[in-house]
C-alpha positions in Angstrom: 81.2 84.9 126.4 82.9 88.2 126.6 85.9 86.8 124.6 83.6 85.8 121.6 82.1 88.9 121.7 85.3 90.7 121.6 86.6 88.3 119.1 83.5 89.3 116.8 84.1 93.0 117.3 88.0 92.5 115.8 87.0 90.9 113.1 84.1 93.3 111.9 86.4 96.0 113.0 89.4 94.7 111.1 87.2 94.2 107.9 86.0 97.5 108.3 89.7 98.8 108.3 90.0 96.9 105.3 87.2 98.6 103.2 88.5 102.1 104.2 92.0 100.5 103.3 90.7 100.0 100.2 88.7 103.4 99.2 91.8 105.4 100.8 94.0 103.3 98.8 92.2 103.6 95.6 94.2 106.4 94.3 97.2 104.0 94.6 96.3 102.1 91.7 94.0 104.2 89.5 95.4 107.7 89.7 97.8 107.8 87.3 95.6 105.9 84.4 92.6 108.3 85.0 94.7 111.7 85.1 96.2 110.8 81.6 93.2 109.3 80.2 94.1 106.0 79.5 90.4 104.8 81.4 87.5 105.9 82.0 87.5 106.6 86.0 84.3 104.0 86.9 86.3 101.1 84.8 89.6 102.1 86.2 87.9 101.5 89.9 86.3 98.5 88.7 89.2 96.9 87.3 91.6 97.6 90.2 89.0 96.1 92.5 88.7 92.6 90.9 92.7 92.6 90.7 92.8 93.6 94.5 90.5 90.8 95.1 92.6 88.3 92.8 96.2 89.5 94.3 95.1 89.1 97.9 95.4 85.2 97.2 98.8 85.2 95.7 100.8 85.4 98.8 100.4 84.9 102.7 104.4 86.5 103.6 103.3 89.8 104.4 100.2 88.3 106.6 102.5 86.1 108.8 105.1 89.4 109.5 102.1 91.1 110.9 100.7 88.5 112.8 104.4 87.5 114.0 106.9 89.9 114.0 106.0 93.3 115.0 104.3 92.4 118.3 104.8 89.4 121.1 101.9 87.1 120.0 101.8 85.5 123.1 101.2 89.0 124.7 98.4 90.0 122.4 95.0 90.2 123.5 92.1 90.4 121.0 91.1 93.9 123.1 94.5 95.2 122.1 94.0 94.2 118.6 90.6 95.8 118.3 92.2 99.3 120.0 95.0 99.1 117.4 92.3 98.8 114.6 90.6 102.0 116.3 94.1 104.1 115.9 94.4 103.0 112.2 90.6 103.8 111.2 90.8 106.6 112.7 93.9 107.7 111.0 92.8 106.8 107.6 89.4 108.8 107.8 91.4 112.3 109.1 93.6 111.9 106.1 91.1 111.0 103.6 88.9 114.2 104.9 92.1 116.3 103.9 92.9 114.6 100.6 96.3 113.2 101.9 97.5 109.8 100.5 99.0 108.8 103.7 99.9 105.1 104.5 97.2 102.7 105.8 99.3 100.2 106.3 101.4 102.3 108.6 98.3 103.5 110.5 97.4 99.7 111.2 100.8 99.0 112.2 101.2 102.2 114.3 97.8 101.5 116.0 98.5 98.2 116.6 101.9 99.0 118.3 100.6 101.6 120.4 97.8 99.7 121.8 100.4 97.1 122.9 102.7 99.6 124.3 99.5 100.8 126.4 98.6 97.8 127.5 101.8 95.6 128.0 104.6 98.2 127.8 108.0 97.9 125.6 108.0 94.3 126.0 105.6 93.5 123.9 107.2 95.3 120.8 109.3 93.0 118.7 111.5 95.9 117.8 113.7 94.3 115.2 110.7 93.5 113.5 109.4 96.9 113.7 112.8 98.4 112.5 113.6 95.9 109.9 110.3 94.8 108.4 108.5 98.5 108.3 110.3 101.5 109.3 113.7 100.7 107.1 111.7 99.7 104.0 109.4 102.7 104.3 112.6 104.7 103.8 113.9 102.7 101.3 110.8 101.6 99.0 109.7 105.1 97.9 113.4 106.3 97.0 113.8 103.1 95.1 110.5 103.4 93.2 111.7 107.0 92.8 114.8 106.0 91.0 113.4 103.3 89.2 110.4 105.4 87.7 113.2 108.3 86.7 115.3 106.1 85.1 112.4 104.1 83.2 111.0 107.3 81.9 114.3 108.5 80.6 114.8 105.6 78.6 111.2 105.8 77.5 112.0 109.0 76.1 115.0 108.0 74.4 113.5 105.0 72.8 110.4 107.1 71.4 111.1 110.6 71.4 111.5 111.0 67.4 108.4 109.1 67.1 105.1 110.9 66.1 103.2 112.0 69.5 99.9 110.4 68.3 100.9 106.6 67.9 103.1 106.9 70.6 100.7 108.1 73.3 97.9 105.8 72.1 100.3 103.0 73.2 101.4 104.0 76.7 97.6 104.3 77.1 97.3 100.7 75.7 100.3 99.9 78.3 98.7 101.6 81.1 96.0 98.9 81.0 99.0 96.4 81.6 101.2 98.0 84.0 97.9 99.4 86.2 96.7 96.0 86.3 100.0 94.7 87.9 99.8 97.8 90.1 96.4 96.5 91.6 97.3 93.2 91.9 100.4 93.8 93.6 98.3 96.6 95.9 95.8 93.7 96.9 98.6 91.0 97.4 100.4 93.3 99.9 97.6 95.5 101.5 95.0 92.8 102.1 97.5 90.5 103.8 97.6 93.2 106.9 94.3 92.7 107.9 94.6 89.0 107.5 97.6 89.2 110.0 95.6 90.7 112.2 92.6 88.9 112.6 95.0 85.5 112.6 96.4 87.1 115.3 93.1 87.6 117.2 92.4 84.2 116.7 95.5 83.1 117.9 94.8 85.4 121.0 91.7 84.4 121.6 93.2 80.7 121.5 91.3 79.2 118.1 95.1 79.1 116.5 98.2 77.9 118.8 101.0 80.6 118.7 103.6 78.3 117.2 101.6 77.1 114.2 100.6 80.5 112.8 98.5 79.6 109.4 96.0 82.0 107.7 92.5 80.2 107.5 90.9 80.5 104.1 87.6 82.5 105.2 90.1 85.0 106.3 91.9 85.3 103.4 88.4 85.4 101.2 86.9 88.1 103.5 89.8 90.7 103.8 90.0 90.0 99.6 86.4 91.0 99.7 86.6 93.7 101.9 89.7 95.4 100.2 88.1 95.1 96.7 84.4 96.7 97.8 86.5 99.5 99.4 88.7 99.9 96.3 85.2 100.1 93.9 83.8 102.7 96.6 86.6 104.7 95.7 88.6 107.6 97.3 88.1 110.4 94.9 90.0 113.2 96.9 92.8 111.1 97.3 92.6 110.4 93.7 92.6 113.9 92.6 95.7 114.7 95.0 97.9 111.6 93.6 97.2 112.0 89.8 96.8 115.9 89.3 98.1 117.7 92.4 102.2 116.6 92.3 102.5 116.4 88.2 100.7 117.0 85.1 101.6 113.1 83.6 101.8 112.0 80.1 100.8 108.5 79.2 104.2 107.6 79.2 105.4 108.9 82.8 102.3 107.4 84.3 103.5 103.8 82.6 106.4 104.0 84.0 105.4 105.2 87.5 102.6 102.7 87.6 105.5 99.7 86.2 108.1 101.0 88.8 105.6 100.9 91.6 104.4 97.6 91.0 107.5 95.8 90.9 108.6 97.4 94.4 105.5 96.4 96.0 105.5 92.9 94.5 109.0 92.4 95.2 108.4 93.6 99.0 105.5 91.3 99.4 107.4 88.2 98.3 110.1 89.1 101.0 107.3 89.9 103.3 107.3 93.4 103.8 104.2 95.0 104.9 105.0 97.8 102.3 103.2 101.3 102.1 101.8 101.2 98.4 101.0 105.2 99.0 104.2 105.6 99.9 105.5 103.7 96.8 103.6 104.5 94.1 103.5 108.4 95.5 107.7 108.4 94.9 107.1 106.6 91.4 104.9 109.3 90.5 107.8 112.0 91.4 110.3 110.1 90.0 108.7 110.0 86.7 107.8 113.8 86.8 111.5 114.9 88.2 113.1 112.9 85.4 111.7 115.0 83.0 112.2 118.0 84.8 112.7 119.1 88.5 110.1 122.1 88.3 107.4 119.4 87.1 106.6 118.4 90.8 104.6 120.6 92.6 107.3 119.9 95.6 104.8 121.7 98.2 102.1 119.5 98.0 104.7 116.6 97.7 106.2 118.0 101.3 102.7 117.7 102.6 102.4 114.0 102.1 105.8 113.5 103.2 104.4 115.1 106.8 101.5 113.1 106.9 103.5 109.6 106.1 106.0 110.4 109.2 103.3 110.9 111.5 100.9 108.4 110.5 102.6 105.4 112.7 103.4 107.8 115.8 99.8 109.6 115.2 97.8 106.1 114.6 99.7 104.7 117.5 98.4 107.2 120.1 95.1 106.9 119.2 95.2 103.2 119.4 96.9 103.7 122.8 94.1 106.1 123.9 91.8 103.8 122.6 93.0 100.6 125.0 92.9 102.9 127.8 89.4 104.1 127.5 88.7 100.2 126.9 90.2 99.2 130.2 88.2 101.4 132.3 85.3 99.0 131.9 87.3 96.2 132.7 88.3 93.3 130.5 85.2 92.2 129.5 83.3 93.4 126.1 81.5 96.4 127.5 84.9 98.4 126.8 85.1 97.6 123.4 81.2 97.8 122.8 81.3 101.2 123.9 84.4 102.2 121.8 83.1 100.6 118.8 79.7 102.6 119.1 81.6 106.1 119.1 83.4 104.9 116.5 80.3 104.2 114.3 78.9 107.4 115.2 82.0 109.6 114.8 82.3 108.1 111.4 78.6 108.7 110.6 79.0 112.2 111.5 82.0 112.4 109.4 80.5 110.9 106.1 76.9 112.9 106.7 78.9 116.4 106.5 81.0 115.3 103.7 77.8 114.3 102.2 76.6 117.8 102.9 79.3 119.5 101.6 78.9 117.9 97.9 75.5 119.1 98.1 76.1 122.2 99.2 
């Protein structure tokens, strides 16, 4: 009975994380199009939410990586998965509060690794998978997106440099609907799968799915797609402002190039099964599109704060995840610990959102 209660708590918490992933990472998808006035904010967010939902059904490679290649599935319990989710949600909310576009993906992985380490020690961590599937792509993806976006905008300026600005701007604003759509699709494809992998890992730990027959049930895909789409529609406006206006002041050609470069890198990573940070990737693309025009166009101080948040994400979420597991373990192996931690999490989130609402109306 306790095991069933814990599994339900894990699934609810995982979908709550998926929702926070959606509103935290909305900026990745819509910030460039909004900042260049290619599309109205609410329309951009609704468009992104729909394509996030569709994208979640395109692939399951990333879900398999999260469920099988980072921690030992046989050593994981639903309580460990729950504690990892708490670490991820806590870090997501903290960075959302300060308007920093950090990685929800890395927060999830960091929380899971931290909880597994606290519960089972280093043997529960698959170091090769963590390094090859997460850490190395974390460094490569934003650099690749930076270079692709930079080369793209240089090529674009060479092609349209002598044309009249008015028609060119209108053309690129229309093009941003296509590139933004691809970016939203890629975000749903990569990010929703992480929640799918986590829920499936909990089902394996609970005994509902054999460890040697890892597969994602359709209801998990549908629930994860719905949660991230709803989160995206709710919108993370503070992060949209940081990503869309504080790094560089973009024109429509730069927005088109940044969106296209980000989408290309994320879709390629999803096909290969890398749980990529869409935040890192599109931020790298935005900086590349700005730096290629001129280095001074990028506000490197803001970019530096973002990089610091990126570097801290996995260890910080890991520490919170480990601490969450330690707190649940005080109350034994039953459902009491997860219920108490879940209650504390809900209370904390309620206080945070209430204070934010007070700040808006003050």
